[in-house]
N, C-alpha and C positions, 0 to 999 in steps of 0.2 A: 776413323773411317767421319765422321762428324762434321771435322774443318774443312775436309774433301767436299763435301758437300753443303757447308756454307760456304765458300769461294765461288763453286759452280751456280748457286744460287742466287750468289749476288752476281755475275758475270750476266747470267740469263734475265736477270731485271736489269742490266744495264743495257743490254742488247733492246730487250723487249723495249725501255722506255727512248732508247735513242734512235732505233731502228724501225723495229715494226707498228708500234703505233703511231709515229707520225705517218709512215705511209698507210697503213690501213683508213688513218682519218682521210689523207689525200686522197683514196681511192673511192671514199663513200661507205668504207668499210667497217666501222665504228662499233657496228653487233657484234661482231666477229675477235673482240678485244683478247678474249679467254682463247680463242684458238690461234691468234696471232703470241702469245707467251710461250704456247706449245711448239710452234714453229722456231721461236729465238731458242728454245731449247734441242731442236734438231740441226738447225745453224750452229750453234755452239761447239753440239757434240760432233759435225761435219770437221769444223774447222780445226778442232783438236788430233781429232784421226789424220787428216792432210797433212799436219805438223807430224804425226809420226811415223806416217807413211816416207814423206819428207828425209826426215830429221834421222833416224832409226833402218826402216826396211831400206832406203834407196843405198847407205853406205853399203848395208851389208851385201845389194846384187852386186855392188862393185867390187868387192873382196870375194867372191867366190859365185861369178856367175856361170851358169849352166853354159851358155853361147853368148857366141857376138850378137846382138842386135843391130841391125842392118833398116830396119823399115822403119824409121821416125816416124814416119809420115802414121803409121799404124797404129802409134805407140799415142799422140797425141791424138786421136779420133781417142781412145783408151780414157786421155786423161780427161776429156769433155765428158762421158759417161758418167767417169768418179766425181766430175764436181757437180753437176747436177743430180745426181742420186747423195753423196755424200752433205752438200748444202742444204738439205733440204725441198729444191726445186720440186723434185718428182714428190715426195711426201707431200706438200701445199695442194699442188696438182690433185692429188690422190684426195683430199681430205674434201675439196669441193666438189670432186668428182662420185666419190664413193661414201664418205661419211654420213650424208641425209638418208642415201638410201641404206645404208646397214643400220643405222639409228632406228630409222623405220621398221624395218624386217626384225630386227630386236625387240621393241614396243609392240609389233604386233605377236610375235613369239610369247612374250611375257603376260599378255592378256589372254592369250589361250593357256597360258598357263607353263609354260616352259618354264624350267628351272634349271640356270646352268650350272655344270658340275664345276664344284668351287672346291679346289686343293687344299684352300687354307680348311675347308670342313672337314677331308680326309684326315690330313696330318694336323692335328690340332696342338699345336705349341710349339711345333718343327717350325711352320712358317712365320712365326714370332720373332726366330731371330732373321733378319735379313738379310747375312748370306748366305745362309740356307736356302731361305725359300729363293732366292736369285738363282742357286744350283740349279735345283728342282724344276724352275721353269725353264732353265737354259736347257735341263736334259730333254722335259718333254718337248722344247720346240724343235730341238735337234733332231729328234724322232721322227718329228712331221717332218721338219725338212729333208729327208732321208729318203721319205715315201714320197715326198713333192718330186725330189731329183729322181727318183727310179721312173716315175711318171713321165716327167719329162723325157726319157731317154727311152719309152715303154710305146708312148701311142704317138705315132708317125706324124696327128696333126698338131703335137705338141713339140717336138722335135725338131720339126719346121723351122719354128720358132725359137727356141735352143737354139739351136744348130749355131747362130750367130756367136754364142758365146764362145763354141770352140772351134770358130773359124782363125781366131786370132793363133798365128803360126810362131809368133815372137810374144811369148808369156811375160807378162813385168808385172808388176805391184800394183800397175793399173787395169790391167785384165779383169777383176772379178767383177766389174760393174758393166762390161760388155753385154748386153742383154737387148732382147729386142724388147720394147717398153709393153706389149701386151702379155706379155710372157711376166717380168714384172710385178703387173697389173694381177695377172691369175694369182701368182704367189702370195702378193700382199693381203688379196683378196682371203686366201685360205689361213692367212697369219690372224687379219682381224679376230675371223671367228674364231679360231681358237683362243682367243686373248681374250675375246668375252663368254665364252664356253669356260674357262677352266679359271677367272677372276683376274687377274694379271693388273696391277697397280700400273698406270701410265709414266710413274717414275721408272718401275721396273723394267716396263716394257722397252724404253728408250736403255735405258744399260743394256737390256738383254741384245737388242738391235747392233748396240754398237761394240759390244762383245765378239758377236759372232760378224761382224765385218771387217773390223780391224784384223782378225783372223783370217780372213777368207783374203786378203789382201796379202798376207803375210806368205799364205799359201799358192799363192799363183804368182809369186816372184820368182826373176829370173835368178832362183838360186841354188846351189848343190850343196843339199842339206838334208839331214836326217836326223831324227830323235834318238835312237838306239832303238835295239831289240826291243825294251822296255816300253819305251818313250812314243814307238811310230806306234803302240796298242793303246798308248793313253791320251794322245792328240792328233790329228793331222798334221802332217809336214808338207812343206811345198815339195818334197819326193812322193810322198803317195797321192797325193794329188796332180802333180803331175801326170803322173802313169793313165790317171782318168781322162788326162787331155791328149795323150801320146795316140795316134793313128792306128788304127785296127787293133787297140787293147783298152783303152778308156771307157768308148761309145759306141762301142758294137761288139759282137759274139759272132764268132767262124763256127756254124755248125760242117760237122763233118759231110753230110752230103743232103741232097734234097731230091724228093722224089715224087714224080710226076701224078696224074689222076689213073694211071695205068700200073703204077707200081715201079716204071720205068727210074733208075736215079736221072735228075736231068741234069746234074753238076757235081760236083766232089765235092766243094766246098760252096756254102753261101750265107750271105753276110745278114745278120739281122740286130736290129737293134738291141740293144742289152750295154753289156759292158763292165767296170770295174770300179770301186773305190767312189761309192757314191755320200758317203760322211760329208756334212760339212764341219761340223767340229770333230764329234766324235768317231773314229773305225772303230766302235763298237758293233753299229748295227750291221758292217758291213762283213763283221765276223760271224755275228750270231746269223745273218743270212745265206753268208755264202759269196759273198761277191767282192772280199778283201783279197789285194795284189801286193805283197810285200816285197817283189823283188826290188832289188837296189838298182835301179836302169834308169836313165834320163833318155826317151825316144824324142824322136820330134813330134812336136803337136801341131794340130790342125784337123780337119775333115778328109776322110777317104776323097770323096769328088772333090775335093778342090787340085789335088793331083792328080787322082786315074782316070782317066777320057773315059766317058759313056759309050755307050754303039757306035752313037755319032761323032765320036774323037773330040768332044769339049767337054772341058771341064768346067763344072759351076763356080759362079763369079757370087761371094756375098756381099760385095760391095765395098766401095773405097770410105768415104764419108759416110756420117750419121743420119742423114736424112735417106743416101743411098741405101743403106742398112737398113734401115728399117722398112724402106720400101720393098727391096726386095723379099725381105722375110714375109712382108703380106703378100707378095705375088708367090712364094712357095705355098703359103697357107694356101690360098684359093688355086693351086695346082697348076699355076700361070709363069711358073719361073723354070 
């Protein structure tokens, strides 16, 4: 693995010297060259991910698609989301907006005597082995991601943002990054706080994010495949995650009855936020928490209010283009959509 790391380091150095450094000097930002070097790493990882998406996952989609993709325009918007996130543009913006705030916050906490929980100290010797520490951190972050995902589906205000991700009715390998930017900011803040608290090295953090993102691109693919009885319980498959996006299965729970204040039944069925298959990489947490659904089925994806009219006979429009989707997400959050 050392030769892989050496090649990556050389490529990162070349991108930094050829692209990032001249750009930062031209913008009068020579004082943050170290951050420019980190940005070069994110850019390289993103470019490698996009290459894998196009050269590996793309052919797999053509080999065993779940459905015929007819809305190419919606997929092109998802491609834009992917390029923004995977090539580091979103993370660079987060650096300028959030890094100073987070650094100040943790500086104050350290002065107040706060001592982060270092996993290296809890597992002495084990974390000295790079691949072992990577697996440990990967499991920890996936556990955190499971609860973030549960929160996105539990709290109505958060669901109003996260619903954009579920509004894609033509899931493909580009769908993963179709998110409201504010939703991404909230998730990134939680990840940064956790990384600071458990002491993840920057290089390992990049590797964890890269593994998670590439796996999620595969899980969202328009691909009719499952991993078998054992494999399905080891790693999240495209079939397992598609159920999470399925209308009436993945992001809502149907209660048998809803009672009014007087105890009378108001409706025979009541749909509430909830659902199944929240695991991002590992289905273990769904299995432990009783939210796993291992049925071998491929249902239509989307959000119920896109399909079923409300009391006024209207269906919800989540927007067609990038800025339209972002704006409508803010309107939903403010209760004006």
